[in-house]
Backbone as CSV, one residue per row, in Angstrom:
resi,resn,N_x,N_y,N_z,CA_x,CA_y,CA_z,C_x,C_y,C_z
1,MET,-9.483,-71.359,61.495,-10.489,-71.456,62.552,-11.821,-70.894,62.052
2,ALA,-12.913,-71.612,62.247,-14.232,-71.157,61.811,-14.643,-69.928,62.605
3,LYS,-15.301,-69.000,61.937,-15.743,-67.791,62.607,-16.981,-68.078,63.439
4,ARG,-17.003,-67.488,64.643,-18.159,-67.675,65.504,-19.332,-66.893,64.938
5,VAL,-20.499,-67.511,64.927,-21.703,-66.881,64.402,-22.613,-66.520,65.559
6,LEU,-22.931,-65.244,65.681,-23.843,-64.815,66.734,-25.214,-65.450,66.545
7,GLN,-25.903,-65.697,67.661,-27.198,-66.374,67.610,-28.285,-65.527,68.292
8,THR,-28.342,-64.237,67.991,-29.391,-63.410,68.562,-30.703,-63.655,67.827
9,VAL,-31.805,-63.270,68.479,-33.110,-63.401,67.828,-33.137,-62.611,66.526
10,THR,-32.650,-61.361,66.578,-32.640,-60.514,65.388,-31.774,-61.115,64.292
11,LEU,-30.566,-61.521,64.634,-29.674,-62.097,63.640,-30.233,-63.388,63.064
12,ASN,-30.803,-64.226,63.909,-31.357,-65.491,63.419,-32.532,-65.258,62.480
13,ASP,-33.387,-64.276,62.810,-34.508,-63.949,61.930,-34.013,-63.465,60.566
14,ILE,-33.020,-62.585,60.595,-32.477,-62.082,59.332,-31.772,-63.209,58.580
15,ARG,-30.991,-64.004,59.319,-30.257,-65.104,58.679,-31.214,-66.103,58.022
16,LEU,-32.338,-66.367,58.679,-33.313,-67.303,58.131,-33.901,-66.775,56.825
17,ASN,-34.343,-65.511,56.836,-34.936,-64.932,55.628,-33.903,-64.732,54.528
18,ALA,-32.708,-64.280,54.914,-31.652,-64.100,53.921,-31.239,-65.440,53.333
19,GLY,-31.182,-66.478,54.176,-30.815,-67.800,53.691,-31.788,-68.320,52.652
20,ARG,-33.068,-68.079,52.880,-34.071,-68.501,51.895,-33.876,-67.771,50.576
21,ALA,-33.592,-66.464,50.665,-33.372,-65.689,49.441,-32.137,-66.199,48.696
22,LEU,-31.070,-66.496,49.429,-29.847,-66.980,48.800,-30.057,-68.334,48.137
23,GLU,-30.778,-69.231,48.801,-31.009,-70.562,48.261,-31.854,-70.530,46.997
24,ARG,-32.811,-69.593,46.937,-33.805,-69.599,45.861,-33.606,-68.487,44.840
25,GLY,-32.523,-67.701,44.979,-32.290,-66.626,44.025,-33.333,-65.537,44.100
26,LYS,-33.757,-65.206,45.316,-34.822,-64.230,45.525,-34.293,-62.976,46.216
27,CYS,-35.217,-62.063,46.533,-34.895,-60.826,47.236,-35.494,-60.851,48.633
28,CYS,-34.763,-60.271,49.582,-35.204,-60.170,50.971,-35.105,-58.708,51.389
29,MET,-36.093,-58.210,52.125,-36.089,-56.835,52.617,-36.142,-56.834,54.136
30,VAL,-35.175,-56.160,54.761,-35.153,-55.977,56.208,-35.484,-54.519,56.495
31,LEU,-36.604,-54.298,57.169,-37.060,-52.938,57.465,-36.890,-52.636,58.946
32,GLY,-36.741,-51.361,59.264,-36.651,-50.968,60.662,-36.354,-49.493,60.791
33,GLU,-36.690,-48.945,61.952,-36.365,-47.553,62.223,-34.844,-47.409,62.344
34,PRO,-34.330,-46.183,62.245,-32.882,-45.988,62.432,-32.441,-46.511,63.792
35,GLY,-31.352,-47.274,63.790,-30.797,-47.754,65.036,-31.351,-49.066,65.546
36,THR,-32.260,-49.696,64.808,-32.816,-50.963,65.290,-31.876,-52.143,65.049
37,GLY,-30.755,-51.894,64.416,-29.747,-52.948,64.287,-29.661,-53.589,62.917
38,LYS,-30.266,-52.991,61.901,-30.225,-53.582,60.564,-28.784,-53.733,60.072
39,THR,-28.066,-52.622,60.080,-26.694,-52.640,59.575,-25.799,-53.495,60.452
40,THR,-25.942,-53.353,61.773,-25.130,-54.154,62.694,-25.328,-55.643,62.430
41,ALA,-26.589,-56.052,62.318,-26.886,-57.466,62.093,-26.325,-57.939,60.754
42,LEU,-26.526,-57.159,59.699,-26.074,-57.581,58.373,-24.550,-57.612,58.284
43,ARG,-23.888,-56.699,58.972,-22.419,-56.724,58.962,-21.886,-57.966,59.680
44,HIS,-22.559,-58.373,60.758,-22.147,-59.595,61.435,-22.360,-60.803,60.526
45,ILE,-23.457,-60.807,59.773,-23.725,-61.914,58.857,-22.677,-61.957,57.746
46,CYS,-22.342,-60.790,57.200,-21.328,-60.737,56.144,-19.947,-61.096,56.677
47,LYS,-19.683,-60.751,57.931,-18.400,-61.108,58.542,-18.253,-62.624,58.636
48,ALA,-19.377,-63.298,58.889,-19.349,-64.751,58.994,-19.393,-65.428,57.622
49,ASN,-19.824,-64.718,56.598,-19.932,-65.295,55.257,-19.280,-64.347,54.257
50,GLU,-18.032,-64.635,53.912,-17.275,-63.748,53.032,-17.756,-63.795,51.589
51,ARG,-18.695,-64.676,51.285,-19.229,-64.749,49.921,-20.449,-63.845,49.743
52,LEU,-20.670,-62.951,50.682,-21.704,-61.940,50.536,-21.040,-60.592,50.297
53,ALA,-21.352,-59.955,49.172,-20.859,-58.605,48.910,-21.711,-57.614,49.697
54,PHE,-21.089,-56.560,50.204,-21.796,-55.572,51.011,-21.614,-54.203,50.373
55,VAL,-22.726,-53.529,50.096,-22.664,-52.184,49.514,-23.638,-51.284,50.260
56,THR,-23.197,-50.066,50.546,-24.039,-49.081,51.222,-24.421,-47.986,50.234
57,ILE,-25.709,-47.702,50.163,-26.173,-46.620,49.301,-26.248,-45.353,50.152
58,ASP,-25.117,-44.653,50.260,-25.130,-43.399,50.999,-25.622,-42.287,50.081
59,MET,-25.663,-41.075,50.596,-26.240,-39.975,49.812,-25.411,-39.672,48.570
60,ALA,-24.130,-40.021,48.598,-23.282,-39.789,47.429,-23.517,-40.832,46.340
61,ALA,-24.157,-41.955,46.703,-24.336,-43.056,45.750,-25.805,-43.323,45.450
62,LYS,-26.679,-42.354,45.706,-28.106,-42.622,45.555,-28.589,-42.544,44.110
63,ARG,-27.857,-41.821,43.259,-28.239,-41.723,41.853,-27.707,-42.924,41.073
64,LEU,-28.192,-43.088,39.861,-27.940,-44.319,39.118,-26.453,-44.569,38.873
65,VAL,-25.748,-43.592,38.293,-24.339,-43.833,37.935,-23.465,-44.042,39.164
66,PRO,-23.468,-43.143,40.157,-22.637,-43.421,41.340,-23.090,-44.665,42.103
67,GLY,-24.393,-44.950,42.066,-24.891,-46.158,42.717,-24.382,-47.418,42.045
68,LEU,-24.374,-47.434,40.720,-23.841,-48.586,39.986,-22.335,-48.700,40.172
69,ARG,-21.660,-47.570,40.271,-20.212,-47.608,40.485,-19.892,-48.196,41.861
70,ALA,-20.697,-47.829,42.869,-20.499,-48.394,44.207,-20.746,-49.901,44.197
71,LEU,-21.785,-50.338,43.490,-22.079,-51.765,43.377,-20.952,-52.487,42.662
72,ALA,-20.468,-51.908,41.568,-19.376,-52.536,40.815,-18.145,-52.728,41.696
73,GLY,-17.826,-51.718,42.510,-16.678,-51.843,43.399,-16.879,-52.937,44.432
74,ALA,-18.098,-53.055,44.947,-18.382,-54.061,45.976,-18.233,-55.476,45.444
75,VAL,-18.549,-55.677,44.156,-18.452,-57.030,43.568,-17.198,-57.180,42.706
76,ARG,-16.267,-56.245,42.882,-14.949,-56.304,42.242,-15.014,-56.245,40.722
77,VAL,-15.922,-55.422,40.232,-15.959,-55.125,38.803,-15.390,-53.724,38.657
78,TYR,-14.141,-53.633,38.241,-13.465,-52.332,38.184,-13.627,-51.744,36.792
79,ASN,-14.489,-50.748,36.713,-14.838,-50.151,35.431,-14.922,-48.645,35.620
80,LEU,-14.223,-47.912,34.791,-14.183,-46.453,34.925,-15.206,-45.749,34.036
81,SER,-16.147,-46.506,33.488,-17.141,-45.911,32.600,-17.942,-44.827,33.309
82,LYS,-18.367,-43.848,32.551,-19.113,-42.736,33.112,-20.605,-42.812,32.810
83,THR,-21.019,-43.823,32.078,-22.434,-43.946,31.745,-23.039,-45.156,32.445
84,SER,-24.320,-45.027,32.754,-25.008,-46.131,33.423,-25.080,-47.352,32.513
85,TYR,-25.225,-47.127,31.220,-25.308,-48.240,30.259,-24.040,-49.091,30.305
86,GLU,-22.858,-48.436,30.297,-21.596,-49.180,30.301,-21.351,-49.866,31.641
87,LEU,-21.706,-49.181,32.737,-21.534,-49.784,34.053,-22.430,-51.006,34.218
88,TYR,-23.673,-50.874,33.788,-24.603,-51.992,33.881,-24.128,-53.148,33.004
89,GLY,-23.617,-52.829,31.826,-23.094,-53.859,30.933,-21.921,-54.600,31.545
90,ALA,-21.047,-53.873,32.228,-19.901,-54.514,32.866,-20.358,-55.450,33.984
91,LEU,-21.371,-55.040,34.742,-21.912,-55.902,35.788,-22.528,-57.161,35.193
92,CYS,-23.299,-56.979,34.125,-23.920,-58.130,33.466,-22.870,-59.086,32.912
93,ASP,-21.804,-58.540,32.321,-20.725,-59.386,31.791,-20.094,-60.212,32.904
94,SER,-19.887,-59.595,34.061,-19.285,-60.308,35.185,-20.152,-61.481,35.621
95,ILE,-21.469,-61.272,35.612,-22.387,-62.336,36.006,-22.444,-63.425,34.939
96,GLU,-22.575,-63.013,33.678,-22.716,-63.978,32.587,-21.457,-64.826,32.395
97,MET,-20.298,-64.250,32.666,-19.046,-64.967,32.462,-18.617,-65.764,33.697
98,GLY,-19.443,-65.710,34.769,-19.179,-66.526,35.945,-18.213,-65.928,36.955
99,ARG,-17.706,-64.706,36.683,-16.756,-64.113,37.628,-17.448,-63.760,38.947
100,PHE,-18.695,-63.319,38.854,-19.429,-62.982,40.070,-19.633,-64.217,40.938
101,SER,-20.111,-65.308,40.346,-20.419,-66.511,41.121,-19.182,-67.190,41.682
102,GLU,-18.010,-66.911,41.111,-16.766,-67.460,41.654,-16.465,-66.865,43.026
103,ARG,-16.911,-65.636,43.246,-16.554,-64.933,44.480,-17.733,-64.752,45.436
104,PHE,-18.944,-64.657,44.889,-20.079,-64.242,45.709,-21.298,-65.132,45.508
105,ASP,-22.078,-65.230,46.585,-23.374,-65.915,46.527,-24.527,-64.930,46.467
106,GLY,-24.300,-63.697,46.863,-25.363,-62.710,46.871,-24.836,-61.353,47.265
107,ILE,-25.745,-60.363,47.289,-25.369,-58.977,47.573,-26.252,-58.435,48.688
108,VAL,-25.625,-57.843,49.697,-26.336,-57.151,50.769,-26.300,-55.657,50.456
109,VAL,-27.462,-55.028,50.418,-27.571,-53.613,50.053,-28.129,-52.846,51.239
110,ASP,-27.282,-52.064,51.889,-27.703,-51.292,53.060,-28.177,-49.905,52.646
111,GLU,-29.066,-49.329,53.453,-29.618,-47.980,53.213,-30.326,-47.911,51.854
112,PHE,-31.085,-48.947,51.547,-31.764,-49.022,50.243,-32.748,-47.881,50.046
113,GLN,-33.239,-47.287,51.148,-34.206,-46.201,51.011,-33.595,-44.980,50.327
114,ASN,-32.268,-44.861,50.336,-31.624,-43.708,49.716,-31.587,-43.797,48.198
115,ALA,-31.747,-44.994,47.654,-31.589,-45.198,46.210,-32.704,-44.498,45.433
116,ALA,-32.317,-43.836,44.350,-33.311,-43.286,43.421,-34.075,-44.441,42.784
117,LEU,-35.249,-44.140,42.267,-36.112,-45.196,41.740,-35.445,-45.986,40.614
118,ASP,-34.705,-45.293,39.734,-34.059,-46.044,38.645,-32.970,-46.973,39.175
119,LEU,-32.324,-46.590,40.276,-31.324,-47.479,40.867,-32.000,-48.669,41.540
120,LYS,-33.125,-48.421,42.240,-33.881,-49.535,42.831,-34.284,-50.528,41.750
121,ARG,-34.806,-50.022,40.649,-35.258,-50.903,39.571,-34.097,-51.680,38.967
122,THR,-32.920,-51.052,38.878,-31.762,-51.728,38.294,-31.320,-52.894,39.168
123,TYR,-31.312,-52.695,40.484,-30.985,-53.811,41.386,-31.946,-54.973,41.171
124,LEU,-33.235,-54.665,41.144,-34.227,-55.724,40.988,-34.141,-56.376,39.609
125,GLU,-33.709,-55.616,38.615,-33.539,-56.185,37.283,-32.426,-57.232,37.272
126,LEU,-31.372,-57.010,38.064,-30.311,-58.016,38.165,-30.849,-59.314,38.744
127,ASN,-31.797,-59.185,39.678,-32.412,-60.396,40.230,-33.347,-61.036,39.214
128,ASP,-34.158,-60.217,38.542,-35.092,-60.755,37.544,-34.349,-61.479,36.420
129,LYS,-33.267,-60.875,35.970,-32.573,-61.369,34.784,-31.618,-62.516,35.090
130,TYR,-30.933,-62.428,36.255,-29.873,-63.395,36.539,-30.087,-64.158,37.840
131,ARG,-31.175,-63.892,38.547,-31.468,-64.539,39.826,-30.345,-64.309,40.844
132,VAL,-29.762,-63.108,40.804,-28.766,-62.744,41.817,-29.502,-62.474,43.128
133,PRO,-29.228,-63.228,44.194,-29.918,-62.983,45.462,-29.550,-61.612,46.022
134,LEU,-30.558,-60.870,46.469,-30.360,-59.521,47.001,-30.985,-59.424,48.381
135,ILE,-30.238,-58.887,49.326,-30.742,-58.675,50.687,-30.688,-57.181,50.956
136,PHE,-31.846,-56.557,51.027,-31.930,-55.114,51.217,-32.192,-54.775,52.679
137,ALA,-31.642,-53.665,53.146,-31.982,-53.101,54.451,-32.404,-51.663,54.229
138,ALA,-33.527,-51.278,54.844,-34.055,-49.940,54.591,-34.763,-49.397,55.813
139,ASN,-34.749,-48.078,55.929,-35.512,-47.367,56.947,-36.947,-47.243,56.449
140,ARG,-37.852,-47.903,57.127,-39.237,-47.952,56.660,-39.870,-46.573,56.535
141,THR,-39.537,-45.654,57.441,-40.234,-44.365,57.476,-39.863,-43.454,56.318
142,VAL,-38.714,-43.684,55.678,-38.312,-42.818,54.562,-38.119,-43.601,53.272
143,LEU,-38.663,-44.803,53.225,-38.508,-45.627,52.026,-39.267,-45.030,50.847
144,LYS,-40.383,-44.398,51.135,-41.221,-43.808,50.085,-41.350,-42.317,50.368
145,HIS,-40.620,-41.515,49.623,-40.539,-40.089,49.911,-41.739,-39.315,49.372
146,THR,-42.184,-39.628,48.180,-43.239,-38.855,47.514,-44.367,-39.778,47.074
147,ARG,-45.463,-39.156,46.659,-46.602,-39.948,46.214,-46.248,-40.809,45.004
148,SER,-45.466,-40.266,44.079,-45.072,-41.057,42.908,-44.174,-42.219,43.316
149,GLU,-43.297,-42.010,44.320,-42.442,-43.091,44.766,-43.243,-44.188,45.457
150,VAL,-44.300,-43.791,46.185,-45.165,-44.786,46.821,-45.753,-45.706,45.767
151,ALA,-46.271,-45.118,44.686,-46.883,-45.915,43.632,-45.852,-46.816,42.954
152,ALA,-44.676,-46.259,42.668,-43.652,-47.042,41.986,-43.129,-48.156,42.887
153,PHE,-42.905,-47.839,44.174,-42.371,-48.864,45.055,-43.391,-49.964,45.302
154,ASP,-44.670,-49.614,45.374,-45.685,-50.644,45.556,-45.667,-51.640,44.398
155,GLN,-45.287,-51.148,43.211,-45.218,-52.045,42.053,-44.033,-53.008,42.159
156,ILE,-42.891,-52.491,42.612,-41.713,-53.358,42.673,-41.689,-54.190,43.952
157,ALA,-42.484,-53.807,44.951,-42.499,-54.553,46.216,-42.943,-55.994,46.012
158,ASP,-43.783,-56.230,45.010,-44.256,-57.591,44.742,-43.112,-58.512,44.314
159,ARG,-41.994,-57.929,43.901,-40.865,-58.740,43.444,-39.928,-59.113,44.592
160,ILE,-40.223,-58.639,45.791,-39.422,-58.987,46.967,-40.141,-60.103,47.708
161,SER,-39.492,-61.229,47.841,-40.160,-62.435,48.342,-40.228,-62.518,49.862
162,TYR,-39.217,-61.983,50.556,-39.146,-62.157,52.012,-39.010,-60.801,52.689
163,TRP,-39.863,-60.578,53.674,-39.901,-59.307,54.390,-39.711,-59.559,55.875
164,LEU,-38.966,-58.673,56.520,-38.756,-58.761,57.960,-38.670,-57.346,58.516
165,GLU,-39.441,-57.066,59.569,-39.393,-55.746,60.196,-38.849,-55.880,61.612
166,LEU,-37.836,-55.066,61.924,-37.166,-55.143,63.215,-37.743,-54.137,64.197
167,SER,-37.704,-54.499,65.459,-38.025,-53.560,66.533,-36.784,-53.456,67.412
168,GLY,-36.936,-53.126,68.677,-35.788,-53.000,69.559,-35.182,-54.350,69.893
169,PRO,-33.977,-54.366,70.483,-33.305,-55.622,70.814,-34.006,-56.364,71.938
170,THR,-34.007,-57.683,71.868,-34.568,-58.506,72.936,-33.485,-58.772,73.985
171,ARG,-33.913,-59.288,75.131,-32.964,-59.665,76.173,-31.974,-60.716,75.638
172,GLY,-32.506,-61.678,74.883,-31.635,-62.694,74.305,-30.595,-62.107,73.367
173,ASP,-30.988,-61.082,72.582,-30.030,-60.411,71.706,-28.871,-59.830,72.515
174,ILE,-29.224,-59.111,73.590,-28.218,-58.418,74.388,-27.278,-59.417,75.055
175,ILE,-27.832,-60.490,75.601,-27.000,-61.482,76.276,-26.051,-62.159,75.288
176,GLU,-26.511,-62.407,74.071,-25.627,-63.008,73.071,-24.473,-62.071,72.727
177,PHE,-24.749,-60.763,72.631,-23.666,-59.810,72.397,-22.717,-59.784,73.595
178,CYS,-23.266,-59.924,74.804,-22.419,-60.004,75.995,-21.458,-61.183,75.903
179,ARG,-21.941,-62.305,75.441,-21.074,-63.478,75.284,-20.008,-63.228,74.225
180,GLU,-20.400,-62.565,73.153,-19.442,-62.272,72.081,-18.293,-61.408,72.600
181,TYR,-18.597,-60.446,73.471,-17.573,-59.536,73.976,-17.036,-59.965,75.341
182,ASP,-17.418,-61.162,75.807,-16.924,-61.722,77.066,-17.222,-60.799,78.251
183,VAL,-18.507,-60.505,78.438,-18.962,-59.678,79.556,-19.269,-60.587,80.742
184,ASP,-18.846,-60.182,81.914,-19.121,-60.943,83.131,-20.631,-61.126,83.310
185,GLU,-21.051,-62.333,83.675,-22.487,-62.627,83.783,-23.199,-61.706,84.771
186,ALA,-22.489,-61.249,85.793,-23.103,-60.362,86.777,-23.528,-59.037,86.165
187,ALA,-22.958,-58.688,85.011,-23.286,-57.420,84.352,-24.390,-57.567,83.319
188,HIS,-24.824,-58.791,83.010,-25.834,-58.987,81.975,-27.130,-58.269,82.305
189,ASP,-27.625,-58.438,83.521,-28.891,-57.807,83.902,-28.792,-56.292,83.836
190,TRP,-27.660,-55.764,84.285,-27.495,-54.308,84.248,-27.592,-53.785,82.816
191,LEU,-26.928,-54.476,81.888,-26.948,-54.018,80.501,-28.349,-54.159,79.907
192,CYS,-29.054,-55.250,80.235,-30.424,-55.424,79.745,-31.337,-54.327,80.301
193,ASN,-31.195,-54.008,81.577,-32.029,-52.990,82.205,-31.681,-51.580,81.763
194,LEU,-30.514,-51.427,81.160,-30.135,-50.110,80.652,-31.071,-49.661,79.543
195,ALA,-31.702,-50.627,78.881,-32.716,-50.351,77.850,-32.172,-49.495,76.716
196,LEU,-30.990,-49.849,76.222,-30.489,-49.168,75.038,-31.450,-49.444,73.885
197,PRO,-31.724,-48.430,73.061,-32.806,-48.567,72.088,-32.505,-49.448,70.889
198,SER,-31.239,-49.834,70.688,-30.946,-50.586,69.468,-29.763,-51.519,69.668
199,LEU,-29.699,-52.532,68.814,-28.535,-53.413,68.798,-27.272,-52.653,68.432
200,ARG,-27.411,-51.646,67.605,-26.244,-50.850,67.238,-25.631,-50.191,68.470
201,ASP,-26.482,-49.644,69.345,-25.974,-49.014,70.557,-25.306,-50.037,71.476
202,VAL,-25.924,-51.216,71.601,-25.336,-52.274,72.421,-23.972,-52.663,71.864
203,ASP,-23.901,-52.884,70.562,-22.666,-53.295,69.917,-21.587,-52.234,70.070
204,GLU,-21.949,-50.960,69.883,-20.962,-49.890,69.969,-20.459,-49.708,71.396
205,LEU,-21.359,-49.833,72.380,-20.932,-49.720,73.773,-19.950,-50.829,74.133
206,LEU,-20.279,-52.066,73.765,-19.410,-53.183,74.099,-18.084,-53.119,73.344
207,GLU,-18.139,-52.686,72.095,-16.903,-52.552,71.327,-16.003,-51.469,71.939
208,PHE,-16.609,-50.347,72.350,-15.848,-49.258,72.955,-15.242,-49.711,74.287
209,ALA,-16.054,-50.434,75.086,-15.555,-50.938,76.367,-14.390,-51.903,76.160
210,ARG,-14.492,-52.738,75.145,-13.427,-53.713,74.890,-12.146,-53.018,74.427
211,GLU,-12.268,-51.899,73.725,-11.076,-51.147,73.324,-10.357,-50.586,74.549
212,ILE,-11.145,-50.136,75.545,-10.552,-49.569,76.756,-9.973,-50.668,77.648
213,TYR,-10.711,-51.777,77.736,-10.316,-52.886,78.612,-10.144,-54.154,77.759
214,PRO,-9.009,-54.300,77.090,-8.838,-55.412,76.142,-8.648,-56.782,76.784
215,GLN,-8.301,-56.827,78.069,-7.999,-58.100,78.711,-9.082,-58.485,79.723
216,GLY,-9.368,-59.786,79.813,-10.278,-60.291,80.824,-11.738,-60.014,80.527
217,LYS,-12.597,-60.444,81.437,-14.032,-60.221,81.275,-14.373,-58.758,81.547
218,LEU,-15.341,-58.244,80.791,-15.826,-56.886,81.037,-16.769,-56.908,82.230
219,THR,-16.512,-56.071,83.212,-17.352,-56.004,84.403,-18.378,-54.886,84.273
220,GLY,-19.361,-54.895,85.179,-20.355,-53.839,85.185,-19.747,-52.479,85.403
221,ARG,-18.765,-52.396,86.291,-18.115,-51.116,86.546,-17.404,-50.610,85.285
222,GLN,-16.742,-51.503,84.583,-16.067,-51.102,83.351,-17.060,-50.630,82.295
223,LEU,-18.201,-51.305,82.211,-19.218,-50.890,81.246,-19.767,-49.511,81.590
224,ARG,-19.976,-49.240,82.875,-20.475,-47.925,83.273,-19.464,-46.836,82.935
225,HIS,-18.193,-47.131,83.174,-17.153,-46.159,82.831,-17.114,-45.928,81.321
226,ALA,-17.234,-47.009,80.553,-17.228,-46.874,79.092,-18.432,-46.063,78.623
227,LEU,-19.600,-46.310,79.221,-20.806,-45.578,78.849,-20.638,-44.090,79.121
228,ALA,-20.030,-43.762,80.255,-19.832,-42.353,80.610,-18.821,-41.671,79.685
229,ASP,-17.863,-42.441,79.162,-16.779,-41.867,78.362,-17.029,-41.915,76.864
230,MET,-18.118,-42.589,76.433,-18.344,-42.724,74.989,-18.540,-41.368,74.329
231,PRO,-17.795,-41.075,73.266,-17.954,-39.787,72.575,-19.151,-39.798,71.635
232,LYS,-19.763,-38.629,71.506,-20.808,-38.394,70.492,-22.017,-39.299,70.651
233,HIS,-22.323,-39.710,71.868,-23.470,-40.583,72.065,-24.331,-40.054,73.200
234,GLU,-25.614,-39.969,72.969,-26.574,-39.624,74.007,-27.669,-40.675,73.969
235,PHE,-27.507,-41.735,74.758,-28.489,-42.804,74.759,-29.788,-42.313,75.383
236,LYS,-30.909,-42.883,74.956,-32.214,-42.459,75.447,-32.427,-42.822,76.911
237,SER,-31.755,-43.872,77.369,-31.954,-44.326,78.742,-30.634,-44.318,79.478
238,ARG,-30.592,-43.639,80.623,-29.422,-43.636,81.489,-29.770,-44.375,82.770
239,ASN,-28.997,-45.386,83.110,-29.310,-46.207,84.277,-28.584,-45.665,85.483
240,THR,-29.284,-45.510,86.588,-28.686,-44.948,87.795,-28.462,-45.985,88.875
241,ARG,-28.726,-47.266,88.548,-28.512,-48.323,89.531,-27.037,-48.476,89.860
242,LYS,-26.755,-49.030,91.053,-25.371,-49.278,91.424,-24.774,-50.382,90.543
243,ASP,-23.474,-50.372,90.469,-22.793,-51.386,89.681,-23.084,-52.770,90.229
244,PRO,-23.238,-53.765,89.352,-23.398,-55.136,89.831,-22.094,-55.629,90.434
């Protein structure tokens, strides 16, 4: 059975820019504040397209060697080398010998702002040398930490062909997520008026509600109960309207 593809404004914008990068062997950058839905959107895209490798540059993988090791694992290059030279060589061998293209069309790189400059340059070198399509997601406010990084990033920014900056979710985005999670139409307005600040929050609320109420359509009352019971979350907007 074909996987359903969400059709939100945010997802469609990212899909359009990412699609161009994939077709032309280019790089795409998705920028946004924390919580604007970059990761949520890209994970949905990767879920629908299994030929996209997904790698997250967390704080443990921001330096060159651990960053390359994380990339190698994401593209199924299993190499225990401890040097960046050997890891990079193993990645290049995988591309040159066609093993990469047998499994993947491109690489999605989340939290790109965490990468050290040499790791950023190495990713872009893979695109320069082999035309491996790269889709980056980054927090715009911390992408350039120091004055030297600003200068260096401005130099490599010219090598990124497609740019997209996200803001908060649109009404259409929220309603599409409602359809994905089978939310009763009477609850759509309530969820839109709740003014959750990001697609990630919308997705997490609906996913949590669906875990509690796995059968049937999700009602407004069920969503309110799920919102009240969600652990470790303090949304910026709390709606006091009666249940739809």
